[in-house]
C-alpha positions in Angstrom: 40.2 108.9 131.3 39.2 112.8 131.2 39.2 113.0 135.0 42.4 111.4 135.3 44.0 113.6 132.8 42.5 116.5 134.6 44.1 115.6 137.7 47.4 114.7 136.3 47.6 118.3 134.7 46.6 119.8 137.7 49.6 118.1 139.5 51.9 118.9 136.5 50.9 122.5 136.6 51.5 122.8 140.4 55.0 120.7 140.1 55.8 123.4 137.2 54.7 126.2 139.3 56.9 125.3 142.2 59.8 125.4 140.2 59.1 128.2 138.3 58.8 130.4 141.4 62.3 129.6 142.6 65.4 131.8 141.9 67.0 131.3 138.5 69.5 128.4 138.2 70.7 126.2 135.4 68.9 123.3 137.1 65.8 125.1 137.0 66.1 126.1 133.4 66.9 122.5 132.2 64.2 121.2 134.4 61.3 123.4 132.9 62.9 123.2 129.5 62.4 119.3 129.7 58.8 120.0 131.3 58.1 122.0 127.8 59.3 119.5 125.7 57.6 116.6 127.3 54.3 118.6 127.0 54.7 119.0 123.3 55.5 115.2 122.9 52.4 114.6 125.3 50.4 116.8 122.8 51.2 114.7 119.7 50.7 111.4 121.0 46.8 111.3 120.7 47.3 112.6 117.1 49.5 109.7 116.4 47.4 107.2 118.2 43.5 108.3 117.6 43.9 110.3 114.5 46.4 108.4 112.3 46.1 105.2 114.1 49.8 104.6 113.9 49.7 102.4 117.1 53.2 101.1 116.9 54.5 104.5 116.3 52.4 105.9 119.1 53.9 103.2 121.3 57.6 104.2 120.6 56.4 108.0 120.9 55.1 107.1 124.5 58.3 105.4 125.4 60.0 108.7 124.4 57.5 110.5 126.5 57.9 108.4 129.5 61.6 108.8 129.5 61.3 112.7 129.0 58.8 112.7 132.0 61.3 110.5 134.1 64.0 113.0 133.3 61.8 116.0 134.0 60.8 114.3 137.4 64.3 113.7 138.4 65.3 117.3 137.7 62.3 118.6 139.6 62.9 116.1 142.4 66.6 117.7 142.5 65.1 121.0 143.1 62.0 120.5 145.0 60.8 117.2 146.4 57.3 118.3 146.5 57.4 119.1 142.9 59.1 115.9 141.9 56.4 113.9 143.9 53.8 115.5 142.1 55.1 114.2 138.9 55.1 110.5 140.0 51.6 109.7 139.3 52.1 110.9 135.7 54.7 108.5 135.1 52.6 105.7 136.6 49.7 106.7 134.2 52.1 106.7 131.1 53.2 103.3 132.1 49.7 102.1 132.0 48.9 104.1 128.9 51.9 102.2 127.4 50.6 98.9 128.3 47.3 99.6 126.8 48.8 101.2 123.6 51.3 98.3 123.2 48.4 95.5 123.3 46.2 97.6 121.1 49.2 97.4 118.5 49.3 93.6 119.0 45.6 93.1 118.7 45.2 95.1 115.5 
């Protein structure tokens, strides 16, 4: 998992850089705001899942994270196709993580 996250964060960082270097616009501001919010939500998920053991809450939190990343990806795609494409593996990984999270909740 650490190898996957390293790759995902490298792609996410590259995507945000591709957006951040563009001229100022409302779309850019909105996309980077969503990016920052999803990073904060992402940061808290392991706290809820691993530290607190709140498996169902962590799953709901992950659904929120998935939605925020979807909106961010959509915003990035509208500004830079390359930046948007770099976010897609993150969405795929979150889908897999949600599957794991949900079944850990069911089994505990």
